[in-house]
Structure formats: C-alpha cells, structure tokens
N, CA, C and O atoms as a GROMACS GRO file, in nm:
protein
  332
    1MET      N    1   0.063  -0.129   0.013
    1MET     CA    2  -0.014  -0.020  -0.003
    1MET      C    3   0.082   0.120   0.010
    1MET      O    4   0.176   0.121   0.090
    2PHE      N    5   0.053   0.233  -0.070
    2PHE     CA    6   0.117   0.332  -0.081
    2PHE      C    7   0.031   0.451  -0.022
    2PHE      O    8  -0.089   0.449  -0.047
    3ILE      N    9   0.078   0.545   0.049
    3ILE     CA   10   0.006   0.689   0.111
    3ILE      C   11   0.121   0.790   0.062
    3ILE      O   12   0.241   0.774   0.081
    4ARG      N   13   0.062   0.891   0.001
    4ARG     CA   14   0.163   0.983  -0.014
    4ARG      C   15   0.224   1.065   0.090
    4ARG      O   16   0.146   1.082   0.183
    5SER      N   17   0.334   1.118   0.107
    5SER     CA   18   0.418   1.162   0.232
    5SER      C   19   0.310   1.257   0.291
    5SER      O   20   0.277   1.247   0.409
    6GLU      N   21   0.244   1.368   0.193
    6GLU     CA   22   0.157   1.456   0.273
    6GLU      C   23   0.034   1.409   0.324
    6GLU      O   24  -0.039   1.497   0.370
    7HIS      N   25  -0.012   1.284   0.327
    7HIS     CA   26  -0.107   1.256   0.382
    7HIS      C   27  -0.100   1.095   0.490
    7HIS      O   28  -0.182   1.009   0.521
    8ARG      N   29   0.060   1.122   0.524
    8ARG     CA   30   0.104   0.983   0.591
    8ARG      C   31   0.074   1.038   0.757
    8ARG      O   32   0.066   1.159   0.779
    9GLY      N   33   0.059   0.932   0.875
    9GLY     CA   34  -0.020   0.995   0.986
    9GLY      C   35  -0.125   1.026   1.002
    9GLY      O   36  -0.163   1.044   1.118
   10ALA      N   37  -0.196   1.040   0.912
   10ALA     CA   38  -0.336   1.085   0.918
   10ALA      C   39  -0.432   0.952   0.932
   10ALA      O   40  -0.554   0.964   0.924
   11GLY      N   41  -0.396   0.879   0.945
   11GLY     CA   42  -0.472   0.751   0.959
   11GLY      C   43  -0.530   0.666   0.829
   11GLY      O   44  -0.610   0.572   0.838
   12GLY      N   45  -0.467   0.723   0.695
   12GLY     CA   46  -0.515   0.682   0.580
   12GLY      C   47  -0.476   0.514   0.583
   12GLY      O   48  -0.562   0.430   0.559
   13GLY      N   49  -0.356   0.483   0.610
   13GLY     CA   50  -0.303   0.323   0.574
   13GLY      C   51  -0.402   0.249   0.673
   13GLY      O   52  -0.447   0.149   0.617
   14ALA      N   53  -0.452   0.267   0.804
   14ALA     CA   54  -0.539   0.214   0.867
   14ALA      C   55  -0.700   0.179   0.762
   14ALA      O   56  -0.742   0.067   0.731
   15VAL      N   57  -0.755   0.305   0.728
   15VAL     CA   58  -0.848   0.298   0.674
   15VAL      C   59  -0.862   0.203   0.541
   15VAL      O   60  -0.962   0.136   0.514
   16LEU      N   61  -0.742   0.211   0.464
   16LEU     CA   62  -0.742   0.153   0.349
   16LEU      C   63  -0.706  -0.004   0.412
   16LEU      O   64  -0.770  -0.094   0.357
   17LEU      N   65  -0.637  -0.036   0.491
   17LEU     CA   66  -0.640  -0.181   0.534
   17LEU      C   67  -0.739  -0.259   0.605
   17LEU      O   68  -0.741  -0.381   0.625
   18ALA      N   69  -0.834  -0.153   0.645
   18ALA     CA   70  -0.964  -0.209   0.694
   18ALA      C   71  -1.061  -0.234   0.571
   18ALA      O   72  -1.155  -0.313   0.580
   19ALA      N   73  -1.031  -0.159   0.452
   19ALA     CA   74  -1.116  -0.176   0.337
   19ALA      C   75  -1.093  -0.302   0.289
   19ALA      O   76  -1.183  -0.382   0.261
   20VAL      N   77  -0.951  -0.326   0.277
   20VAL     CA   78  -0.917  -0.437   0.229
   20VAL      C   79  -0.947  -0.550   0.277
   20VAL      O   80  -0.960  -0.642   0.197
   21GLU      N   81  -0.965  -0.574   0.419
   21GLU     CA   82  -0.983  -0.674   0.522
   21GLU      C   83  -1.158  -0.720   0.492
   21GLU      O   84  -1.208  -0.831   0.480
   22GLU      N   85  -1.217  -0.587   0.486
   22GLU     CA   86  -1.373  -0.596   0.463
   22GLU      C   87  -1.402  -0.686   0.322
   22GLU      O   88  -1.456  -0.796   0.311
   23GLN      N   89  -1.351  -0.605   0.230
   23GLN     CA   90  -1.364  -0.711   0.090
   23GLN      C   91  -1.340  -0.844   0.088
   23GLN      O   92  -1.413  -0.926   0.033
   24ALA      N   93  -1.215  -0.872   0.161
   24ALA     CA   94  -1.158  -0.986   0.147
   24ALA      C   95  -1.262  -1.106   0.219
   24ALA      O   96  -1.282  -1.223   0.186
   25ARG      N   97  -1.320  -1.020   0.336
   25ARG     CA   98  -1.398  -1.110   0.422
   25ARG      C   99  -1.562  -1.119   0.334
   25ARG      O  100  -1.641  -1.209   0.360
   26ALA      N  101  -1.588  -1.029   0.246
   26ALA     CA  102  -1.694  -1.022   0.148
   26ALA      C  103  -1.677  -1.135   0.055
   26ALA      O  104  -1.779  -1.200   0.032
   27ALA      N  105  -1.570  -1.169   0.000
   27ALA     CA  106  -1.523  -1.233  -0.104
   27ALA      C  107  -1.528  -1.394  -0.035
   27ALA      O  108  -1.544  -1.488  -0.113
   28GLY      N  109  -1.515  -1.418   0.093
   28GLY     CA  110  -1.520  -1.551   0.169
   28GLY      C  111  -1.358  -1.567   0.189
   28GLY      O  112  -1.313  -1.682   0.181
   29ALA      N  113  -1.282  -1.474   0.212
   29ALA     CA  114  -1.138  -1.508   0.240
   29ALA      C  115  -1.152  -1.537   0.392
   29ALA      O  116  -1.246  -1.497   0.459
   30ASP      N  117  -1.058  -1.604   0.434
   30ASP     CA  118  -1.035  -1.639   0.596
   30ASP      C  119  -0.909  -1.589   0.654
   30ASP      O  120  -0.876  -1.603   0.772
   31ARG      N  121  -0.838  -1.528   0.559
   31ARG     CA  122  -0.720  -1.433   0.595
   31ARG      C  123  -0.613  -1.386   0.497
   31ARG      O  124  -0.592  -1.435   0.386
   32ILE      N  125  -0.552  -1.289   0.549
   32ILE     CA  126  -0.477  -1.162   0.451
   32ILE      C  127  -0.362  -1.226   0.490
   32ILE      O  128  -0.341  -1.253   0.608
   33ARG      N  129  -0.266  -1.262   0.380
   33ARG     CA  130  -0.107  -1.238   0.357
   33ARG      C  131  -0.050  -1.110   0.287
   33ARG      O  132  -0.100  -1.052   0.190
   34LEU      N  133   0.053  -1.079   0.351
   34LEU     CA  134   0.105  -0.983   0.309
   34LEU      C  135   0.276  -0.967   0.308
   34LEU      O  136   0.341  -1.018   0.399
   35ASP      N  137   0.333  -0.904   0.215
   35ASP     CA  138   0.506  -0.876   0.262
   35ASP      C  139   0.549  -0.745   0.238
   35ASP      O  140   0.499  -0.675   0.150
   36THR      N  141   0.625  -0.714   0.300
   36THR     CA  142   0.683  -0.573   0.285
   36THR      C  143   0.865  -0.571   0.288
   36THR      O  144   0.928  -0.676   0.293
   37ARG      N  145   0.915  -0.469   0.286
   37ARG     CA  146   1.059  -0.440   0.280
   37ARG      C  147   1.087  -0.409   0.406
   37ARG      O  148   1.007  -0.363   0.487
   38HIS      N  149   1.214  -0.438   0.427
   38HIS     CA  150   1.257  -0.432   0.579
   38HIS      C  151   1.257  -0.284   0.611
   38HIS      O  152   1.228  -0.257   0.728
   39ASP      N  153   1.280  -0.197   0.541
   39ASP     CA  154   1.320  -0.008   0.563
   39ASP      C  155   1.165   0.020   0.582
   39ASP      O  156   1.146   0.123   0.645
   40LEU      N  157   1.064  -0.037   0.548
   40LEU     CA  158   0.941   0.002   0.566
   40LEU      C  159   0.873  -0.009   0.706
   40LEU      O  160   0.764  -0.062   0.727
   41VAL      N  161   0.965   0.056   0.808
   41VAL     CA  162   0.938   0.014   0.969
   41VAL      C  163   0.805   0.083   0.973
   41VAL      O  164   0.728   0.012   1.038
   42GLU      N  165   0.750   0.183   0.934
   42GLU     CA  166   0.586   0.211   0.933
   42GLU      C  167   0.468   0.106   0.910
   42GLU      O  168   0.361   0.085   0.967
   43ALA      N  169   0.532   0.050   0.806
   43ALA     CA  170   0.430  -0.038   0.751
   43ALA      C  171   0.440  -0.156   0.839
   43ALA      O  172   0.337  -0.206   0.885
   44ARG      N  173   0.545  -0.199   0.864
   44ARG     CA  174   0.569  -0.349   0.960
   44ARG      C  175   0.479  -0.312   1.129
   44ARG      O  176   0.414  -0.386   1.203
   45ALA      N  177   0.508  -0.191   1.137
   45ALA     CA  178   0.416  -0.146   1.250
   45ALA      C  179   0.266  -0.125   1.228
   45ALA      O  180   0.188  -0.157   1.317
   46LEU      N  181   0.237  -0.089   1.147
   46LEU     CA  182   0.083  -0.062   1.118
   46LEU      C  183   0.021  -0.204   1.111
   46LEU      O  184  -0.084  -0.238   1.165
   47TYR      N  185   0.101  -0.280   1.037
   47TYR     CA  186   0.062  -0.452   1.029
   47TYR      C  187   0.026  -0.489   1.166
   47TYR      O  188  -0.085  -0.525   1.204
   48ALA      N  189   0.127  -0.476   1.233
   48ALA     CA  190   0.151  -0.521   1.387
   48ALA      C  191   0.035  -0.471   1.467
   48ALA      O  192  -0.028  -0.547   1.541
   49ARG      N  193   0.006  -0.337   1.453
   49ARG     CA  194  -0.097  -0.282   1.517
   49ARG      C  195  -0.258  -0.339   1.492
   49ARG      O  196  -0.362  -0.346   1.558
   50HIS      N  197  -0.228  -0.362   1.397
   50HIS     CA  198  -0.395  -0.435   1.330
   50HIS      C  199  -0.405  -0.568   1.326
   50HIS      O  200  -0.495  -0.614   1.256
   51GLY      N  201  -0.335  -0.643   1.386
   51GLY     CA  202  -0.322  -0.794   1.421
   51GLY      C  203  -0.250  -0.886   1.326
   51GLY      O  204  -0.256  -1.008   1.336
   52TYR      N  205  -0.183  -0.824   1.237
   52TYR     CA  206  -0.106  -0.909   1.166
   52TYR      C  207   0.002  -0.955   1.235
   52TYR      O  208   0.061  -0.888   1.319
   53ALA      N  209   0.039  -1.095   1.196
   53ALA     CA  210   0.154  -1.158   1.297
   53ALA      C  211   0.286  -1.200   1.158
   53ALA      O  212   0.259  -1.227   1.041
   54GLU      N  213   0.410  -1.195   1.213
   54GLU     CA  214   0.486  -1.182   1.112
   54GLU      C  215   0.497  -1.367   1.092
   54GLU      O  216   0.500  -1.453   1.179
   55ILE      N  217   0.499  -1.377   0.971
   55ILE     CA  218   0.536  -1.547   0.942
   55ILE      C  219   0.634  -1.566   0.860
   55ILE      O  220   0.687  -1.473   0.799
   56PRO      N  221   0.675  -1.699   0.849
   56PRO     CA  222   0.796  -1.753   0.761
   56PRO      C  223   0.745  -1.701   0.612
   56PRO      O  224   0.625  -1.691   0.585
   57ALA      N  225   0.863  -1.664   0.510
   57ALA     CA  226   0.832  -1.654   0.381
   57ALA      C  227   0.731  -1.762   0.318
   57ALA      O  228   0.724  -1.885   0.329
   58TYR      N  229   0.645  -1.658   0.237
   58TYR     CA  230   0.568  -1.767   0.149
   58TYR      C  231   0.582  -1.739   0.000
   58TYR      O  232   0.520  -1.809  -0.080
   59SER      N  233   0.676  -1.618  -0.047
   59SER     CA  234   0.704  -1.590  -0.152
   59SER      C  235   0.821  -1.548  -0.177
   59SER      O  236   0.903  -1.551  -0.086
   60ARG      N  237   0.854  -1.503  -0.296
   60ARG     CA  238   0.968  -1.436  -0.314
   60ARG      C  239   0.974  -1.318  -0.386
   60ARG      O  240   0.875  -1.306  -0.458
   61GLY      N  241   1.051  -1.228  -0.394
   61GLY     CA  242   1.031  -1.113  -0.468
   61GLY      C  243   1.165  -1.011  -0.392
   61GLY      O  244   1.221  -1.018  -0.283
   62PRO      N  245   1.179  -0.920  -0.507
   62PRO     CA  246   1.289  -0.833  -0.482
   62PRO      C  247   1.254  -0.715  -0.348
   62PRO      O  248   1.326  -0.623  -0.309
   63TYR      N  249   1.140  -0.751  -0.306
   63TYR     CA  250   1.096  -0.629  -0.210
   63TYR      C  251   1.039  -0.715  -0.104
   63TYR      O  252   0.977  -0.648  -0.021
   64ALA      N  253   1.039  -0.837  -0.083
   64ALA     CA  254   0.973  -0.911  -0.008
   64ALA      C  255   1.090  -0.953   0.136
   64ALA      O  256   1.175  -1.043   0.135
   65GLU      N  257   1.068  -0.883   0.221
   65GLU     CA  258   1.187  -0.926   0.324
   65GLU      C  259   1.111  -0.939   0.457
   65GLU      O  260   1.176  -0.980   0.553
   66HIS      N  261   0.975  -0.908   0.476
   66HIS     CA  262   0.890  -0.946   0.585
   66HIS      C  263   0.777  -0.988   0.555
   66HIS      O  264   0.717  -0.912   0.480
   67TRP      N  265   0.721  -1.084   0.586
   67TRP     CA  266   0.587  -1.161   0.559
   67TRP      C  267   0.467  -1.160   0.663
   67TRP      O  268   0.503  -1.218   0.766
   68PHE      N  269   0.350  -1.118   0.670
   68PHE     CA  270   0.268  -1.119   0.743
   68PHE      C  271   0.119  -1.193   0.728
   68PHE      O  272   0.073  -1.208   0.614
   69GLU      N  273   0.050  -1.234   0.837
   69GLU     CA  274  -0.067  -1.296   0.783
   69GLU      C  275  -0.156  -1.265   0.901
   69GLU      O  276  -0.104  -1.270   1.013
   70LYS      N  277  -0.279  -1.236   0.888
   70LYS     CA  278  -0.403  -1.214   0.947
   70LYS      C  279  -0.515  -1.298   0.967
   70LYS      O  280  -0.598  -1.275   0.879
   71ARG      N  281  -0.548  -1.375   1.035
   71ARG     CA  282  -0.701  -1.446   1.026
   71ARG      C  283  -0.811  -1.344   1.030
   71ARG      O  284  -0.806  -1.248   1.107
   72LEU      N  285  -0.915  -1.365   0.942
   72LEU     CA  286  -1.007  -1.276   0.933
   72LEU      C  287  -1.140  -1.326   1.049
   72LEU      O  288  -1.197  -1.430   1.018
   73SER      N  289  -1.176  -1.273   1.144
   73SER     CA  290  -1.291  -1.330   1.179
   73SER      C  291  -1.422  -1.280   1.134
   73SER      O  292  -1.434  -1.160   1.109
   74GLY      N  293  -1.509  -1.353   1.122
   74GLY     CA  294  -1.632  -1.308   1.062
   74GLY      C  295  -1.613  -1.332   0.901
   74GLY      O  296  -1.683  -1.262   0.827
   75ALA      N  297  -1.546  -1.402   0.858
   75ALA     CA  298  -1.520  -1.425   0.716
   75ALA      C  299  -1.644  -1.520   0.677
   75ALA      O  300  -1.673  -1.625   0.733
   76VAL      N  301  -1.724  -1.451   0.552
   76VAL     CA  302  -1.810  -1.521   0.528
   76VAL      C  303  -1.797  -1.645   0.436
   76VAL      O  304  -1.711  -1.636   0.348
   77ASP      N  305  -1.869  -1.759   0.445
   77ASP     CA  306  -1.839  -1.888   0.394
   77ASP      C  307  -1.906  -1.876   0.237
   77ASP      O  308  -2.028  -1.896   0.237
   78VAL      N  309  -1.862  -1.854   0.138
   78VAL     CA  310  -1.917  -1.827   0.032
   78VAL      C  311  -1.982  -1.965   0.008
   78VAL      O  312  -2.095  -1.963  -0.041
   79GLY      N  313  -1.928  -2.080   0.036
   79GLY     CA  314  -2.026  -2.194  -0.015
   79GLY      C  315  -2.168  -2.204   0.037
   79GLY      O  316  -2.271  -2.251  -0.011
   80ALA      N  317  -2.134  -2.138   0.168
   80ALA     CA  318  -2.294  -2.167   0.242
   80ALA      C  319  -2.375  -2.060   0.174
   80ALA      O  320  -2.479  -2.044   0.238
   81ARG      N  321  -2.369  -1.984   0.071
   81ARG     CA  322  -2.481  -1.884   0.018
   81ARG      C  323  -2.513  -1.978  -0.114
   81ARG      O  324  -2.598  -1.953  -0.199
   82THR      N  325  -2.430  -2.087  -0.110
   82THR     CA  326  -2.520  -2.124  -0.236
   82THR      C  327  -2.566  -2.296  -0.220
   82THR      O  328  -2.573  -2.380  -0.310
   83ARG      N  329  -2.586  -2.309  -0.107
   83ARG     CA  330  -2.642  -2.445  -0.028
   83ARG      C  331  -2.762  -2.428   0.001
   83ARG      O  332  -2.825  -2.516   0.060
   0.00000   0.00000   0.00000
C-alpha cells in the first residue's frame, strides 16, 4: 500500500487496510497475507497494530523481506450462500 507523504500519519493506511479486510471477508477469504520491505518500518508497525503476525516467507520477490498474516474473523463462507 502506498500513502503519499503529505497524507501519512493521518490514519489513511489504517482505513485502506480495513477496507481491504472487509472486501476480503465479503469475498469469503479467511486470512490475508502480505509482505513488505525491511526499511518500511512504519508499514510493519501498522500491520502489527492491526493484528498481523509475522510469518515465514511464503513468496519471493525483490522487495519481500517480511511476511505477515492475519486471520479474518467473521469471514463469509461463500459455499454457504449457494447451499
């Protein structure tokens, strides 16, 4: 996620993260995984504050140095809708 420098510190990252989580729940996801770079200390702190736990690497990429996961409570069971 990217927040322009003039808007950082105003809670925009938390708002975007909550919106992504809500959309993931609505789509039936039971967890979110993400990665970030080592130097993005603020991003890592944001994820930790919002319940993301650091996990072992699950992907490779030039900027993936820390990996996180959050289990989503209240996830919708998409299969239940069609039963």
